[in-house]
C-alpha positions in Angstrom: 0.0 0.0 0.0 2.8 2.4 0.8 4.5 1.7 -2.5 1.2 2.4 -4.4 0.8 5.7 -2.6 4.4 6.6 -3.3 3.9 5.7 -7.0 0.8 7.8 -7.2 2.5 10.7 -5.4 5.4 10.6 -7.9 3.0 10.5 -10.8 1.1 13.5 -9.5 4.3 15.4 -9.2 5.3 14.6 -12.7 1.9 15.5 -14.1 1.7 18.7 -12.1 5.2 19.9 -13.1 5.6 18.2 -16.4 5.8 21.5 -18.3 8.4 23.0 -16.1 10.7 21.1 -13.7 10.0 17.7 -15.3 9.6 19.0 -18.8 12.3 16.8 -20.2 10.5 13.6 -19.2 7.6 11.7 -20.7 6.0 8.4 -19.6 2.8 6.7 -18.5 0.9 5.9 -15.3 -0.9 2.5 -15.3 -3.3 0.5 -13.2 -3.4 -3.2 -13.5 -5.4 -6.2 -12.3 -3.3 -9.5 -12.2 -5.6 -12.5 -11.8 -2.9 -15.1 -10.9 -2.8 -18.7 -10.0 0.1 -19.9 -8.0 1.6 -22.3 -5.4 3.9 -22.2 -2.4 6.0 -25.3 -1.9 8.6 -26.4 0.7 10.5 -29.6 0.3 12.7 -30.5 3.3 15.0 -33.3 4.4 17.5 -34.1 7.2 20.8 -35.5 6.0 21.2 -37.9 9.0 17.7 -38.8 10.0 16.6 -39.1 6.3 13.0 -38.0 6.8 11.4 -35.8 4.1 8.6 -33.3 4.5 6.4 -31.4 2.1 4.4 -28.2 2.7 2.1 -27.0 -0.1 -0.7 -24.5 -0.6 -2.1 -22.5 -3.6 -1.5 -18.7 -3.6 -4.2 -17.7 -6.1 -5.2 -14.1 -5.7 -6.5 -11.0 -7.6 -3.7 -8.4 -7.3 -4.4 -4.7 -8.1 -1.2 -2.8 -9.0 0.1 0.7 -9.7 2.9 1.4 -12.2 4.8 4.4 -13.5 7.1 4.4 -16.5 9.3 7.4 -17.2 11.8 8.1 -20.0 13.9 11.1 -20.8 12.8 12.8 -24.0 15.8 15.1 -24.7 18.3 12.3 -25.6 16.4 10.1 -28.0 14.6 8.2 -25.2 17.8 6.2 -24.3 17.2 5.9 -20.5 13.9 4.8 -18.9 12.7 3.8 -15.4 9.8 1.4 -14.7 8.4 1.0 -11.1 5.4 -1.2 -10.2 3.8 -2.7 -7.1 1.2 -5.5 -6.8 -0.7 -6.5 -3.7 -3.5 -9.0 -3.0 -5.1 -11.5 -0.6 -4.9 -15.2 -0.4 -8.2 -16.7 0.8 -10.0 -20.0 0.9 -7.0 -22.1 0.0 -6.0 -25.5 1.5 -2.6 -26.2 3.0 -1.2 -29.7 3.1 1.7 -30.9 5.4 3.2 -34.3 5.0 6.3 -36.1 6.5 7.7 -39.4 5.2 10.4 -41.5 7.0 13.5 -43.1 5.4 11.3 -46.0 4.2 8.9 -43.4 2.6 6.1 -44.3 5.0 3.8 -41.5 5.9 4.3 -40.4 9.5 2.6 -37.0 9.6 -0.3 -35.5 7.7 -2.5 -32.5 8.3 -4.7 -30.0 6.3 -5.3 -26.4 7.2 -7.0 -23.3 5.8 -4.5 -21.0 4.3 -5.2 -17.2 4.4 -2.9 -14.2 4.1 -1.5 -11.6 1.8 1.1 -11.4 -0.9 2.8 -8.4 -2.5 5.3 -7.9 -5.4 7.4 -4.8 -5.9 9.6 -4.2 -8.9 11.9 -1.4 -10.2 14.1 -1.4 -13.3 16.4 0.9 -15.2 16.5 0.4 -19.0 18.9 1.4 -21.8 17.4 1.6 -25.3 19.3 -0.3 -28.0 17.1 0.2 -31.0 14.1 2.4 -31.8 15.4 5.7 -30.5 13.0 7.8 -32.6 9.3 8.3 -32.8 8.9 6.5 -36.2 10.5 3.2 -35.1 8.2 0.2 -35.1 10.4 -1.7 -32.7 11.9 -0.5 -29.4 14.3 -2.9 -27.7 15.6 -2.2 -24.2 18.0 -4.0 -21.9 18.3 -3.2 -18.2 18.7 -4.2 -14.6 16.0 -4.4 -12.0 15.2 -5.1 -8.4 12.5 -7.6 -7.4 10.9 -8.1 -4.0 8.1 -10.6 -3.3 6.5 -11.3 0.1 4.0 -13.8 1.5 2.4 -13.5 4.9 0.1 -16.5 5.5 -1.6 -18.2 8.5 -2.6 -21.9 8.6 -6.0 -22.0 10.5 -8.3 -24.7 11.8 -6.0 -27.6 11.1 -7.3 -31.2 10.7 -4.5 -33.5 11.9 -4.6 -37.0 10.4 -1.3 -38.2 11.8 1.0 -36.6 14.3 4.1 -38.7 15.1 5.3 -36.3 17.9 1.9 -36.2 19.7 -0.3 -39.2 18.6 -3.1 -37.8 20.9 -3.8 -35.3 18.1 -4.5 -38.0 15.5 -7.8 -37.4 13.7 -8.5 -34.2 15.5 -9.6 -30.8 14.2 -8.2 -27.8 16.1 -10.0 -24.5 16.3 -6.8 -22.4 16.3 -4.0 -21.2 14.1 -1.5 -24.0 13.6 1.3 -21.8 12.1 1.9 -18.3 10.8 4.8 -17.5 8.4 6.4 -14.6 6.6 8.7 -15.1 3.6 10.3 -12.4 1.6 12.4 -12.8 -1.6 14.6 -10.0 -3.0 17.3 -9.8 -5.6 18.6 -8.0 -8.7 17.7 -9.3 -12.1 18.7 -8.7 -15.8 15.8 -7.8 -18.2 15.1 -7.5 -21.9 12.0 -5.7 -23.1 10.7 -4.9 -26.6 7.6 -3.1 -27.8 6.6 -3.9 -31.4 4.1 -1.7 -33.2 1.8 -3.6 -35.5 -0.2 -0.6 -36.5 -0.5 3.0 -35.3 -2.9 1.9 -32.6 -1.8 -1.6 -31.7 1.5 -2.9 -30.2 2.9 -6.0 -28.5 5.2 -5.8 -25.5 7.5 -8.6 -24.4 9.6 -8.7 -21.2 11.8 -11.4 -19.7 14.0 -11.1 -16.6 16.3 -13.5 -14.8 17.8 -13.2 -11.3 20.9 -15.4 -10.8 21.1 -14.5 -7.1 17.7 -14.4 -5.4 17.7 -14.5 -1.6 14.8 -15.4 0.7 14.1 -15.4 4.4 11.4 -17.4 6.1 10.2 -16.9 9.7 7.4 -18.9 11.1 5.7 -19.4 14.5 3.9 -22.6 15.4 0.7 -22.1 17.6 1.0 -18.3 17.6 -2.2 -17.9 19.6 -0.9 -19.9 22.5 1.4 -18.7 25.3 5.0 -18.1 24.4 6.1 -21.2 26.3 4.0 -23.4 24.0 5.1 -21.7 20.8 8.0 -22.8 18.5 9.8 -20.6 16.0 11.6 -21.5 12.8 14.0 -19.4 10.8 15.4 -20.2 7.4 17.8 -18.3 5.0 17.9 -19.5 1.4 19.5 -18.6 -1.9 18.5 -19.4 -5.5 17.3 -17.8 -8.7 14.2 -16.4 -10.2 12.6 -15.8 -13.6 9.7 -13.6 -14.8 8.2 -12.7 -18.1 5.3 -10.7 -19.5 3.5 -10.7 -22.8 1.0 -7.9 -23.5 -1.0 -6.4 -26.3 -1.7 -2.7 -26.2 -4.4 -0.7 -27.8 -4.1 3.1 -28.0 -7.6 4.8 -27.9 -5.9 8.2 -28.2 -2.3 9.4 -27.8 -3.0 9.9 -24.1 -5.1 6.8 -23.2 -4.5 3.1 -23.9 -5.5 -0.3 -22.6 -3.5 -3.5 -22.3 -4.2 -7.3 -21.9 -1.6 -9.9 -21.4 0.0 -12.6 -19.3 2.5 -12.4 -16.4 4.6 -15.2 -14.9 6.9 -15.4 -11.9 9.0 -18.3 -10.5 11.3 -18.0 -7.5 13.4 -21.0 -6.3 15.7 -21.0 -3.3 17.5 -23.5 -1.1 19.1 -23.3 2.4 19.3 -24.7 5.9 17.1 -24.3 9.0 19.0 -22.4 11.7 16.3 -23.1 14.3 13.3 -25.3 14.0 10.1 -26.5 15.7 12.0 -29.5 17.0 15.7 -29.8 17.7 16.0 -32.7 15.2 15.1 -30.3 12.4 18.1 -28.0 13.0 20.5 -27.9 10.1 17.9 -29.6 7.9 17.9 -28.5 4.2 14.8 -27.0 2.6 13.9 -26.0 -0.9 11.3 -23.2 -1.3 9.4 -22.4 -4.4 6.9 -19.7 -5.2 5.3 -19.9 -8.7 2.6 -17.5 -10.0 1.0 -16.9 -13.4 -2.1 -15.3 -14.8 -3.7 -12.7 -17.0 -3.2 -9.0 -16.8 -5.7 -6.2 -17.6 -4.7 -2.6 -17.4 -5.4 1.0 -18.3 -2.7 3.6 -19.0 -2.5 7.4 -19.2 0.5 8.8 -21.2 2.0 12.1 -20.4 
């Protein structure tokens, strides 16, 4: 929300002073809806105990966004800046938790209601390689960006099928929050973007980005509604990579207003060790974490 407000504030400044202090800049202000379907997955294992666990839940959400794109107009549109922020709620999803022992027998199984919020912030600086004049039908940019994605989710009203640590919980449904976690990814990526004009009013935009060094931090609390003595905390640092792409079609109603429809995809994959866990036996265990999202985009843009 703060990034959306900041984006709108910067946009208002540029629109207000575009003929004076910011006269050398042009750009566009956009508002999008991203109807995405996704999943959050953790695969864990202990190198000595040889047990394996899996945590899974969908992250489907409708994410409104604010975006501002600015390029300098005095030097053939060589440099541009693109800032966007998406935010949405995760509701009505089912979380599944499973543990298998070294013989791959199921020892733990539970299902919970997953609810929370996700957000995606992105900023990039582009350099134009081709299409540096207004009559070009193709505009190709390369650049570097910063990506930050965050999930904050609670697992509520769990139904415990098997609990190897406390068998008295077997086949029980608990009216409380089983676990609450926050995970945040951040990293730099390299991007390529091209806008191809098919006619004067219609264009196609392609963007792909790759981050070779994505970092993630996960912090979770088990039984967060209980007293501190009954709670357990878990902290994981991971590293990996990420990839994203967008494909959009744009229609220009007027030189000032346009609409866009397209598809956006994001995949973040990291791996690391648990520095502290719910149970001592999980310390130094290895976990792989994946967030994957993809869905259609619909947006409106004002060009200034």
